[in-house]
C-alpha positions in Angstrom: 96.7 127.5 87.1 97.8 125.3 90.4 101.1 123.3 90.4 100.5 119.7 89.7 100.8 117.9 93.0 103.2 114.8 93.2 102.4 111.8 95.3 105.0 109.2 96.2 103.1 105.7 97.2 105.1 103.0 98.6 103.6 99.4 98.1 102.5 100.7 94.7 102.2 97.2 93.5 99.6 95.7 96.3 96.3 96.1 96.5 95.5 99.3 98.0 98.9 100.8 96.1 97.4 100.1 92.7 93.6 101.6 93.6 95.2 104.6 95.1 97.5 105.1 91.7 94.4 105.1 89.8 92.4 107.2 92.0 95.4 110.1 92.4 95.6 110.1 88.5 92.0 110.7 87.9 92.5 113.9 90.4 95.5 115.0 88.2 98.6 113.9 90.5 101.9 113.1 89.2 102.4 109.7 90.7 105.7 108.1 91.6 105.5 104.4 92.9 108.6 102.9 94.9 109.1 99.2 94.2 111.6 96.9 95.8 114.0 95.2 93.7 112.6 92.0 92.8 113.8 88.8 90.3 110.2 87.9 90.0 107.1 89.9 88.3 105.4 92.0 90.8 103.8 94.8 88.4 100.5 92.8 87.2 98.0 95.1 89.4 99.6 98.1 88.0 100.3 97.0 84.5 97.5 98.8 82.8 99.0 102.4 84.5 102.6 101.7 83.6 102.5 104.3 80.8 100.9 106.8 83.3 102.9 106.6 86.5 106.7 106.7 87.4 108.1 103.8 89.2 111.6 104.1 91.3 113.5 101.5 93.0 113.7 101.7 96.7 113.5 99.8 100.1 112.3 100.3 103.6 115.0 98.4 104.7 117.3 101.2 103.1 117.4 104.5 104.8 119.7 106.1 102.1 117.5 105.0 99.2 114.5 106.5 100.9 116.3 109.7 101.3 117.4 109.8 97.9 113.9 109.2 96.6 111.9 112.0 98.5 115.1 114.2 97.7 114.7 113.6 93.9 111.0 113.9 93.4 109.9 116.4 96.1 106.5 114.9 96.8 103.6 116.8 98.2 102.1 113.7 99.6 103.8 110.4 100.7 101.5 107.3 101.2 103.0 104.4 103.2 101.2 101.3 102.2 104.6 99.0 101.6 104.6 96.2 104.5 105.0 92.6 104.8 100.8 92.4 105.2 100.1 88.9 105.4 99.5 88.3 109.1 100.0 84.4 109.4 103.7 85.0 107.7 104.1 87.3 110.5 104.8 84.4 112.8 106.9 82.7 110.8 109.0 86.0 109.9 108.7 88.1 112.8 112.2 89.9 112.6 111.5 90.8 108.9 107.8 92.0 109.6 109.0 94.2 112.3 111.9 95.6 110.0 109.3 96.5 107.4 106.1 97.2 109.1 107.4 99.0 112.0 110.9 100.5 111.4 110.4 100.8 107.6 108.0 103.5 109.1 110.5 105.3 110.9 113.0 105.1 108.0 110.7 106.8 105.8 109.8 109.4 108.4 113.1 110.5 108.7 113.8 110.9 105.0 110.7 113.0 105.1 111.9 115.1 108.3 115.2 115.5 106.8 114.5 116.2 103.3 111.0 117.2 102.6 109.1 118.4 106.3 106.4 120.0 104.3 105.1 117.1 102.7 101.8 115.4 104.0 102.5 111.8 105.1 100.0 108.9 105.5 100.8 105.5 107.5 98.7 102.6 106.8 97.6 101.5 110.1 95.7 98.6 110.6 92.5 96.8 112.6 94.8 94.2 113.5 96.4 96.7 116.0 93.2 96.5 118.1 93.8 92.5 118.3 91.8 91.1 121.3 89.9 94.1 121.4 89.1 95.7 125.0 85.6 97.4 123.4 82.9 96.8 120.8 83.2 98.7 118.4 86.5 100.3 117.9 87.2 104.0 117.2 90.5 106.2 117.6 90.2 105.9 121.3 90.2 102.3 121.9 93.1 100.9 123.3 95.3 98.5 121.1 95.9 94.6 122.3 97.7 93.3 119.1 97.6 89.4 118.6 100.2 88.9 115.9 103.6 90.1 115.2 102.0 91.9 112.4 99.7 93.9 114.9 102.5 94.5 116.9 104.5 96.2 114.3 101.6 98.4 113.2 101.3 99.6 116.6 104.9 100.6 116.6 104.4 102.4 113.0 101.3 104.1 114.3 102.7 105.6 117.4 106.0 106.6 115.6 104.2 108.6 113.1 101.9 110.3 115.9 105.4 110.9 117.6 107.1 112.7 114.6 103.9 114.8 114.1 104.1 116.0 117.9 107.7 116.1 117.8 108.6 117.6 114.6 105.2 119.2 113.3 105.1 116.8 110.4 101.7 116.4 108.7 101.5 112.8 109.5 98.5 110.9 109.9 97.3 107.1 110.4 94.1 105.8 108.6 93.1 102.7 111.0 91.6 100.7 108.0 89.6 97.7 108.9 89.9 94.9 106.2 89.2 95.7 102.2 89.0 93.5 99.5 88.7 93.4 95.7 89.5 91.1 92.8 92.9 92.2 93.2 93.4 90.8 96.7 96.2 88.0 97.3 95.0 84.5 96.8 96.2 84.0 100.2 93.8 86.2 101.9 90.7 84.5 103.0 88.3 86.7 101.0 90.0 85.9 97.6 90.7 82.5 98.7 87.0 82.0 99.1 86.0 83.6 95.9 88.8 82.1 93.9 88.1 78.6 95.3 84.2 78.9 94.7 84.8 79.8 90.8 87.0 76.8 90.7 84.7 74.1 92.2 81.8 75.7 90.2 84.0 75.2 86.9 84.7 71.6 88.0 88.6 72.6 88.6 88.3 71.6 92.4 86.4 69.6 94.7 86.7 70.9 98.3 87.9 74.4 99.6 90.1 74.3 103.1 89.7 76.9 105.3 90.6 77.6 109.3 88.3 79.3 111.7 84.8 79.7 110.3 83.7 81.6 113.3 86.2 84.4 113.0 84.3 87.8 112.1 85.6 90.7 110.4 84.7 94.0 109.2 85.2 93.8 105.5 84.6 96.7 102.9 86.0 97.4 99.3 89.4 98.5 98.9 88.6 101.3 96.2 86.2 103.1 98.9 89.3 103.0 101.5 92.1 104.7 99.4 89.5 107.5 98.9 89.5 107.8 102.6 93.1 107.9 102.5 93.4 110.7 100.2 90.9 112.8 102.3 93.1 112.6 105.4 95.8 114.5 103.6 93.4 117.3 102.3 92.6 118.5 105.9 93.7 121.7 107.5 94.9 119.5 110.4 96.6 116.1 111.0 94.8 113.6 112.6 94.1 109.9 112.8 91.0 108.1 111.7 89.4 104.6 112.0 87.8 103.6 108.5 85.5 100.3 108.2 81.8 99.7 107.5 80.6 99.1 111.0 79.1 95.7 109.9 80.7 92.3 110.7 80.4 88.9 108.9 81.8 85.3 109.9 83.6 83.3 107.5 81.1 81.1 107.5 78.8 83.7 106.2 81.2 85.0 103.5 81.4 81.3 102.4 77.4 81.0 102.3 77.6 84.2 100.2 80.0 83.3 97.7 79.0 79.7 97.1 75.1 81.1 96.9 76.5 83.5 93.8 77.0 80.2 91.9 74.3 78.4 93.0 76.0 76.0 95.5 75.8 75.1 99.2 78.9 76.0 100.7 78.6 72.9 103.4 79.0 70.4 100.7 82.5 71.6 99.5 84.0 73.5 102.5 86.5 71.4 104.9 87.9 72.9 107.9 91.6 72.2 108.2 92.8 72.9 112.2 96.6 73.6 110.1 95.1 77.0 109.3 93.9 78.4 112.4 96.0 81.1 113.7 98.2 80.7 116.7 96.1 83.6 118.2 93.3 85.2 116.7 91.7 88.5 117.0 88.4 89.0 118.7 85.4 90.8 117.3 86.8 93.5 115.2 84.1 96.2 113.9 84.7 99.9 113.1 83.2 102.8 114.6 83.6 105.2 111.6 81.8 108.2 112.9 84.9 110.5 113.0 85.4 109.6 109.5 81.9 110.1 108.3 81.4 113.4 110.1 84.9 115.0 109.5 85.9 113.4 106.2 82.5 113.2 104.8 83.5 109.4 104.0 81.3 106.4 103.6 81.5 103.1 101.9 79.7 102.8 98.4 79.7 99.0 98.1 78.2 96.5 100.4 79.8 93.3 101.6 77.4 91.4 99.7 78.0 93.5 96.0 81.4 92.9 96.8 82.0 89.3 97.2 79.4 88.8 94.2 81.9 91.1 91.9 84.9 89.3 93.2 83.3 85.8 92.6 82.1 87.0 89.0 85.9 88.3 88.2 87.3 85.0 89.5 84.9 82.9 87.0 85.8 85.2 84.3 89.8 84.7 85.2 89.5 81.1 85.3 87.7 80.7 82.1 90.4 82.9 80.3 87.6 85.8 79.7 88.2 89.5 80.0 88.8 90.5 83.7 88.8 93.9 85.6 92.2 95.7 85.0 94.8 95.0 87.6 93.7 91.7 88.5 95.9 89.0 86.3 98.9 87.5 87.6 100.2 85.1 85.1 100.4 82.4 87.7 96.4 82.7 88.4 95.6 81.2 84.9 96.8 77.7 86.1 93.8 75.7 87.4 95.4 74.0 90.0 
């Protein structure tokens, strides 16, 4: 009988970490999740998994904690999903974003190099690295032109992963993932902000939804599909980097149209454009050319954009009504109507 594999996930309490933990448990893995010490409750996305996974305290800012964790658990696979991941915050906290999202990758790679060099390492790269895109659609060879401190930090994380692969022979890969959403998305992200706002308006708990640039377009997919792509990258014979996305784009305006349509409302009656919510510098048309992921990994999305938004609106309606919601969705503060 083959030995049970151990996976270490940083950022296990986030959207992607929670779905990845579920998926790896289904594959028979021992799942170890690293979490930062926090005085506030952050485990709600993985509350239904707590009896199946192991949690260990560690911090991407603390090199020694990373070395000790890798030494103690000897993971076969490491998924680095931890980051300061909300793009607008990266302008307010650019140095901290760099510490976590850029240098944190180096610290974890150093731990792997020193303690477990045969572990397979996955780095969560981002379509935000393309920023002011120099070609449409974007693939693995498209030059980066990041337009936020977050995007700049992700570019560093991406190239340091390649550098450790080429310098030390590590099995280290980057997944350049385009936007991916779910009912577990934080309320600050525009897809969830819209679906939650639609649910509140439908239930009479709000009268308007304030948004920024309605013309911004993104390639949005469904998060559970994307964590499978991460895993597939680490099952290959050779380490390589992959773009993962749907190849279709929608504007925030279309997102509103679909989401309000789910509850029989006209978005134009409720959406208010707020100039304060515009980014200092926005990205251009980001759309994935995931040909390589489809052909090499055999990966493709299973849920359409429209299906995903309908699923998210339904989950938010149930949440606000106090009904049963999908696992990993309920943060206590979301019960409030405001």
